N, C-alpha and C positions, 0 to 999 in steps of 0.2 A: 218752246222754252222749257216746258215741264219735262221734256225728254232728256235734257242736259244733266249730266251727273253733277257738274259743278254747282248748278242752281240748288240742287237738293243738299249738297254738302254745306253751302253757305247758309241756307235756311235752317237746317238742323243744327249747325254750329251756332247760329244766332239764338236759337231756342235754348240750347244747353248753356250758352254764356249768360243769357237773361235769367234763367233759373238760378244759376250759380251766383250771379250778381245780386239778385234781390234777396236770396237767402242770406247772403253775406251782409247786406244792408240791414236786414232785420236783426241779424246777430250783432252788428255794430251798435245799433240802438239799445239792444238788451245789455251789452257790455257797458256802455256809457251810463245807462240808467243805474247800474250796480256800483260803478266805480268813479263816476264824475258827477258830483252833486250839483255843480253850478251849470245853469243853462248857458251862460256866456262862455264858459270853458268848453262846453259841448260844441258851440258854434265855432269857436276858434279851431278846434280839432278838425271839424269838417272843412273849414276855410283853408287850413294848411294844405290839405290834399288838393283842393281846388286850385290854390295858388301855384303849387308845383306843376299841375297840368298846364296852366296858362303859361308859365315861364318856359317850359320845355317845348311849347308849341312851335316856335320858329325853327328850332333845330329838327323837330320831328318832321315838319313839312319838307325841309331840304333833303333829309335822308330818304323819305318816301319817294320823292321825285328822282333821287339819284340811284336807287337800288331796287331790286325786285320787291314788289308789294307783298308777295307771298312770304318771302324771307323776313320782311319787317313784321308781318303778322305772327310768324313763328316765334321770333325773338320776344315780341311783346307778350305772347302767350306764356313763354317760359318765365318772364318777369312777373306775370300775373300769378303764376303758381308759387313763385318765391315769396310774393307778398303775403300769401295765406300762411306761410311758415312763420312770419312775424306775428301773425295773430295767434298762432299756437303758443308762441313765447309770451305774448301779452296775457293770455288766459292762465298759463302755467305760473307766471310770476306776479299776476294781477298788476301789471305795469301799463300805465297809460302811454308811456313813451314808446313802447313796442307797438302799441296801436297806432300812434302817430306815424311810425315807420311803415306800417301796413297801409295807412291812408295815402301816404306820399307815393309809395311804389305802385300801388294799384292805379292811382291816377296817372302816373307816368306811363304805365302800360296802356291805359285807355287813350292817352294823347297820341300814341303811335298806332294802336290797333284800329280804332274806328275810322280815322281819315284814310288809312291804307285800305280798309275794307270798302269804303265808299269809292276810292279810286280804282279798285279792282272790279267792281260791279260792271262798268262799261266794257271791260275786257271779257267778261263771262257771258253776257247776253247781247243780242243785237240791239241797235238803237230803237227799233220799233217796239221792243219788248221791255225797255227800261222802265216805263211808267208802271207796267204790271208787276215787274220785279220789285220796284221800290215799294209799291202797295203791299205786296205779299211779305216783304221783309219787315215792314212796320207792323203788319198784323201779327207776325210771329213774335216780334218784340213785345207787343201788347199782351199776347197770350202768355208769354213767359213771365211777364211782370205779375199778372194775375195769379198764375200757378205758383210762381216763386214765393210771393208774399204769403199766400194761403198755406203753402207747404211748410214754410219756415215757422209760421205761427203755430201750426199743428205739431210740428216736430219739437218745438221748445216745450210743449206740454209734457211730452213723454221721454225726450232725450236731453242730454246736456248741451251746453253751448259749444263745447269742444267737438262733440259729434256733429253738430250743425256745420261747423267749418270743415270737418272731414268730408261731408257731403259736397260742400262748395268746392273743395280741393279736387275731388273726383270729377265734378262737372267741368272744371277748368282743364283737367287732364284730358278728358274726352274731346273738348273743344280743340286742344292742341293737336291731338291725333287726327281730327277731321281736317285741320288746316294742311297737314302733310299730304292728305289725299287729293287736294286741289290740283288740277292739271290745267295750268294757264300758260298760254304761249306768249310770254313777255319777250319782246325783242331785245336780246342781249346787246346787240350792237347799238341800238338806240339808248339803252341804259348806260353804256360806256360813254357815249357822246354827251348825254345829259350829265353824267357824273363829272366829266372833265369840265363842262361848262359851269356847273353849279359850285365849283370850289370857291369861285370868287363872287358867285351870285348872291343877291340879298333876298331875304324873305319879303322885303318891301316891294319886290317886283310884282307881287299880286295886285297891289293897288292900281298901278297904271293899266293892267289887264282889265280890271273891273271897270275902270273909267271908260275904257273902250268898248265895253259890253253893257249898254244901258239896261237890257232886260235882266241880266244876271245881277247887276247892282240893285235894280229895283226889287227883285225877288229877295235879295239879301236883307235889304232895309225893311221890307214888309214882314219879315219873320219877327220883327219887334212886336207886331200886333198880337199874335198868339202868345208871345213871351210875356206880354203884360198880364195875360190870363194865367199862364203856366207857372210863372215865377212865384206868385203868391197863392197857388192853387190850394195847398194844404191849409194855409191860414184862413182862406176864404171859406173852405169847407167847415172848419172848426167854428168860424164866426156864424155861418148859416145854421149850424147845429145849435148854437147858443140862442140865436134869434128865434128859432122855432121851438126851442126847449125840447129837442128830440135827438137823442144820440144815435138812433138808428138811421137817420138821414145820411150820415157820413158814408156808410157802406153802400146805400142805394145810389148816392151820387157817383161814387167810384165805379160801380157796376154799370150804371146807365152810360156814363161817359166812355168807358172802355168798350162796351158792346157797340155803341154808335160809331166810335172811331173805326172799329173793325169793319162795320158795314160800309162806311165811306171809302175806306181803303180797298174794299172788295169791288165797289162800283166804279172807282175812278177811271179804270181803263176803258170801260164801256161808254161812260159819259163823255170822256175826252175824245172819243172817235167821232162824236156828233157836235161837240162844242170846242172851240179853240181853247187850249190849256191856259193861255195867258188871260183870256176872259174869265175862265173858271177861277183862276187865282184871285182876280179882283172880286168876283162874286162872293167867294167864300171868306176872303178877308173882311168884306163888308158884313157878311153874316156874323162873323166872330165879333166885330165891333158892336153890332146891334145886340148880340147876346150879352156882351159886357153891360150894356145899358139896361137890358132886361132884368139883370140881377138886382136892380133897384126894388123889384117886387119879390125878392127871394124870401120874404116872410111867409109867402104862400108855398106850401110844400110842392104842389103839382107844378107850379110855374118854375120853381128852382130846378126841378128834375128835367123839365123840358129845356130849360136854358143850357144845362150841362150836356144834355143829350145832343142838342143842335150844335153846341160847341165841339163835342167829340166827332160828330159826323163831318163837320166842316174841316177839322184837322185831318181827317182821313183822306180828304181830297187835297188839302193845301200842302202837306209835307211831301207826298209822292211827286206832286207836280213841281215843286221847287227843287227837290233833289234831282229830278230828271233835267230841269233847266240847267242846273249847275254842271251835271255830268256831260251834257251835250254842248253847251255854249262855251264853257271854260276849256281852253286847249289842254289836252291830256298831259303835256309836259309840266303843267302848273297844278294838276289835280292835288298832289300831296300837300303843297303849300297852301292852296286855297282851302281845302277841307280842314287843315290844321288851323288856319286863320278863322274859319267859320266856327270851329269847335271852341277856340279861345273866346270869340265874340259871344257865343251862346252861354258859356260858363260865366263870363263877366256880367252879361245882361241878366242872367238868371239871379245872380246874387244882388245886383242893383235893384231889380224889381222886387225881390224878396224883402230887402231892407225898406224899400219905399212902401210896400204893402203894410209892413209892420208899423211904420211911422204914420201912415195915413189912418190906419185903424185906430191908433192911439190918439190922433189929433182931430181929424175931420169926420171919422166914422165910416162904416162900411158903405152906406148908401151914397154919400157924396164921393167916396173913392171910386166906385164903379162908374159913376157919371164922368169923373175926370179921365179915367182910363179909356172909357168908350169914346169920349170926345177927342182925345189924342189920336186914337186909332182912326176915327173918321177923317180927321184933318190929314193924316198921312196918306190914307187911301185916295182922298180927293186930289191931293197934290200930285201923287204919282200917276193917277189916272189921266190928269191933264197933261202931264209931261209925256206919258206914253202916247197919247193921242197926237201931241205935237210932233214927236219923233217919227211916228208912223206916217203922218201927213208929209213931213219933209222928205222921208224916204220915197214915198209915192211920187212926189213932185220931181225928185231927182231922176227917178226911173223914167218918167214921162219925157224929161228934157234930154236924157241921154239918147244919142242916135242909134237907131236899130241896126243890127249887124246882118 
């Protein structure tokens, strides 16, 4: 796998995109802090971009399934660069409306780019290497997040916000150039047939496909469990910092979680060769649920760091495994629509969990909230574990009843 040129292009491109994305996010927060006094107005601006990405999702999925994934990524890259130009105008005229344009266009770009990228990965590497590739890809994304945020914070001390976005613009330009270098053998005849068929096809076709694939449906629903943690991650970190009356704990939590995530993603390929990936998925979702419950004792510094470290390590296994399940079990002609559907679901779930976390923190408090989230997670795991065992037993019985050929 590591000898393939396309693999390195995708990973380097992901790193560049991540650095550009996170420097841009820090820049956005800095701009809003200067020009948007209301916290509610800030949330509305962020929500506007999210809503645009969700609304365009069905169209993005159909286009990705109908045309070359590489071309979709190239056009999305161009839109991403155009979005940064809106931010230059926002800074020049100190206009929040131009920033809204930036948020909308960059989310539209992401709605096309990332599902197309996930659909392209199975075309770049062999099926046996998918798990390793997904783990490496997520590690690179994590590293770029750490470097991007640290770099942006350091840059803002010595350079202007305008210069920060120039750096982001250059990063996106390099990403676009790297996309042109991809050499993927996409079957043009198949694309033509798919294109003709999808003119009248509905985005809703994904749902019957999922119903016919219990493993994929189960993996999709189980992503709710880490989302219950991730959606309110920042709010929980702030709350733990206040509980311990220690501002330094925030940086330690992010560092420990990120490092443990990379360790898990590095080990997932080796462990999955010895243990069934489906079993691993259940094991690590159970660990995530227990970790949520363990946050009840987050007043203790060491225990809170251990909880976030174990959480990060578990996600390092969970996300590559589920990504591989989706890429291998979902038919390739549905990849674009499925990954667009998943992206929409993730965005909506993230916002719902974020709002629920804020509401629970204000009403029932941190300690009861983590018990509620942990209990919900354990119930979901128990239900799907029983369902998976039943389906596996029925499949085995059918195989035994079928006459041997």
